N, C-alpha and C positions, 0 to 999 in steps of 0.2 A: 481357536476354538470353531468358532462362529463360521471363521472365514471356510476351513478345511468342510465343515459341514455345508454349506450351501455349493462351494465349488465341486464338492463332487456327492452330491445330492441324490443323483442318477444312480451311480455307483454305489453308494451305501445303501438304497431299496433296494436295488437289485440281487446285492449281495444278500441282505434279509431273507427276501423271497426264497434264493436257492438254497440257503440254508434252511431255511422250513420244510420247503422240497425233502429236502434230503433226511431232515429229523421226521418226516413224517413215513419217509420209506423207511428208515429204521425204524419207526412206530409200528408201522405196519409188517414191517419182518417178524418182529418180534411177537404178534400174534398168529405168525404162521404155524400148523402143526408140524413137530421133527418126521423128519424123514422115515420109513421105516425099510426102504430098498438100497436107498445111497448114501453115503458117507458126507457128503454134502449138504444134500437136502435142499429144496426149494427154497428157503429164505437165504442162502449165499448170496445169491445175485444180488436180490436187491439190498441186503445189508454190505457187499463189497461196495455196490453202487452209492449208496449212504455215506460211509465213510471216505473214502474217495473223491466225492462232492465237499462235503464240510473240509477235507484237507483243502482240497483246492479252492475254496471261498477263504481260511484261513491264511494261505499265501498270498492270494488277491488282496486280503486287506493289509497285510504286513507289507504288500507292496505300494499301497496306496498312502499308508501312512510314512513308509521311507520316500514316496516321492514328494511329497507334501512339503518334506522339513527340506529338500533340496529345491526348490522351486520358489520357496516364500524370500520377499525382499522385502527391505521397506517401502517400498517404492510401492510397490503392489499391495501391500497390505494396507494401505491408506486408502485403494482405488476397490471398490466391490461392485462389480455388473449386477446393475438394476433391471436390465432387459431380461425378458423370457420370451425365446423363438421357439416355436413348434414346427420351425422347417426343418432342424437336425432331428428333430424325432419321427418324421413322416415314415421315414425308412424302417424303423424298429417295430412303429406302430404298425404298418400293412406285414410287417413279418409276422408280429402278434396276432393278426387277424388273420392271415392265412393259416396260421396253426390252430387257432379256434376253429375254424371253418373245418380243418382236417380232422382235427379228433371230433367235431360232431359230426362230421360225414360217417368217421371208422362206427363214433358210439350210438346214433339212435336211425340211422338208416341201412340198407340193406346194399350198399353199394360196396362192391370187390376191395380186397385189399390192396391189389395190384393195380386198379384204375383210380381208388383215391389216393395210391402214394405216387403213383405216375404223373398223375397232375399237380401233385402238390410239388412234388420234387421241381416240375417244370417249371412252374411258374416262382417259386421259391430264387430258382437258378437265373430264370431270366430276370427277374427283380434285382439280383445281385450282380449279374454280368452285365447286364443292360448291350442284351446282342445288337450289332447293328446291319446284320444280314439274315436272310431266311435261312441260308446254310447253318450257320449258328444257330439257329432255334432250334432247327433240325437237326442238329448234333447234341444237342440238349437235352430235346425232348427222348431222341432212341437214347441215349446213357441213361435217363430216368427210367424208362419202361425197362432196362436193363437191369438197372438196381433195385426197382421192384420186383421184379422176377425171381431175383439172386436171394432176394430178403425173403420172398413167400417160400421158394425152396428149402434156405436154412432155417426159417421157424417149422414146416413142414415133417423135414427130411433129418434135423439135426437135435430139433428141441421140440418136436413131436407136439407142435401146437398150430391147431389148424387157425389161423386169423381170419 
């Protein structure tokens, strides 16, 4: 059990955080007032996201447990890695930092949704893809601009939400 927890500590913490956010989504959606003009209501989307997220967390937890049972051997059980390297967590930390900055820009400043989303998507895609030429950077930037504009149009004209 100790070996399972030490080898999968990051995955377990991530699953617990995602489950907590899903539970918060379910709790928050239960506090919304019932709809008067729609059959689904405004709480349907957060409830669906919460339930789907909890189901995916459960599937991932089952997958972790199953994969642990397959990879256990007597030689591996004697060797427990004691070193910890921050190098493999650099990219996830940068992604988390970019997301925090994006959410802060959306919440606390007057930056337009299309601009902040375009910049965020460009930075994240460049971080993940590591383009090696200016042509690829321009392609990533143009795709992120188009995606941000399309998202803005969907929210304005389909959901009637002005972001």
